[in-house]
N, C-alpha and C positions, 0 to 999 in steps of 0.2 A: 474393449470399448470404454469410453469415458463418460457416457451419458449418465444422468441422475434421475431420480424420481422426485416429484414435487409434492409436498404435503401442506395442507392448511393446519395450523395449530389451533385447536379448539379446547380450551380448558385443560391444558396439559395432555391432550390426546392428539394423535396424528390422523389426518384424514387424507388419503391419497387422492390427488386431483389429476395427475398426469404421470405416465411412465415414459421412460426413454427421452427425457428432456435434454435437448442439445443446446438450447439458447434461452437465457433468462434476460429479459430486457426491461429495466425499470422505465416507466413512463409517468407522466404527471399524476394520474389518478390510481395507478396500480402497477401491475407487473404483467408483461406478456411472456407466455411460455411457448416455445416451439419445440416440437418433438423431432426425432430423426426421420420421421415419416412425413413431415411437413404440416402436421396438425398444429393449429394455433389456439391458444386459450388465453383470455384476459381475466385476471383475478384482481378485484379491487382490494388492495392491501399493500404490504411491503415485505421485503425479504427480511425475515427475523434472524435466521442463522443458516449456516451451511455445515454439513458434515461431509467433508471431502472423502474421508476413508470409507464411509458408508454410502457415498453417492446419493446424498439426500439434500434437498433444498426445502427449508421451512419458511412458509409464508404466514404472516399474521394479518387478519382482516380487521 
């Protein structure tokens, strides 16, 4: 599987916001995350970085 986990970066700490993320869609005011189960979550922020080897998406608010 190639899904990732999404984290919000808070003062150099990771806070898990969604597991098994299949799609990351940037929109005007933030980012929409969609899991492999169809769950959707809107995060007001931007993609800060990706760690592809670790399957992590970092979002900064």
